C-alpha positions as CSV (number, residue, x, y, z in Angstrom):
1,M,0.0,0.0,0.0
2,S,1.3,3.4,-1.0
3,V,1.9,6.2,1.5
4,T,0.8,8.8,-1.0
5,P,-2.9,9.0,0.0
6,F,-2.0,9.6,3.6
7,I,0.4,12.4,2.7
8,I,-2.2,14.0,0.5
9,A,-4.7,13.8,3.3
10,V,-2.3,15.5,5.7
11,F,-1.8,18.4,3.2
12,V,-5.5,18.8,2.7
13,L,-6.3,18.8,6.4
14,V,-3.5,21.2,7.2
15,F,-4.7,23.5,4.4
16,V,-8.3,23.4,5.8
17,A,-7.0,24.1,9.3
18,F,-5.1,27.2,8.0
19,V,-8.1,28.5,6.2
20,L,-10.3,28.1,9.2
21,T,-7.7,29.7,11.4
22,F,-7.6,32.8,9.1
23,R,-11.4,32.9,9.0
24,I,-11.6,33.0,12.8
25,G,-8.6,35.2,13.5
26,L,-8.7,37.7,10.7
27,N,-12.4,38.6,10.6
28,P,-12.6,42.1,12.0
29,E,-16.3,42.7,11.2
30,E,-18.0,40.3,13.6
31,A,-21.6,40.8,14.9
32,T,-20.4,39.8,18.4
33,Q,-17.1,40.6,20.0
34,R,-15.3,37.4,20.9
35,S,-12.7,37.3,23.7
36,F,-9.2,36.0,23.2
37,G,-10.2,32.9,25.2
38,H,-13.1,32.2,23.0
39,R,-11.0,32.5,19.8
40,S,-8.3,30.3,21.3
41,R,-10.8,27.7,22.3
42,N,-12.2,27.6,18.7
43,L,-8.7,27.2,17.3
44,L,-8.0,24.4,19.8
45,Y,-11.1,22.6,18.6
46,I,-10.1,23.0,14.9
47,Y,-6.5,21.6,15.5
48,G,-7.8,18.9,17.9
49,I,-10.2,17.6,15.3
50,V,-7.5,17.8,12.5
51,T,-5.1,15.9,14.8
52,L,-7.8,13.2,15.6
53,I,-8.5,12.7,11.9
54,L,-4.8,12.4,11.2
55,L,-4.4,9.8,14.0
56,I,-7.3,7.8,12.7
57,A,-5.9,7.9,9.1
58,L,-2.5,6.8,10.4
59,S,-3.9,4.0,12.4
60,V,-5.9,2.8,9.4
61,Y,-2.9,3.0,7.2
62,L,-0.7,1.1,9.7
63,Y,-3.4,-1.5,10.1
64,N,-3.5,-2.2,6.4
65,L,0.3,-2.7,6.0
């Protein structure tokens, strides 16, 4: 089994995480003012989910070796 699909998945997920980070962090015109803690918690959720998906993909890849 090739490692290429796993590497592509890593790049796609990292790109999605960066886009979501910029959407949360660089949106000056919000209807509600969010505190630093609220923004940080949102970013932690995003990177936590990306990390969990990568761990699942890695475990599936290693299981199929």
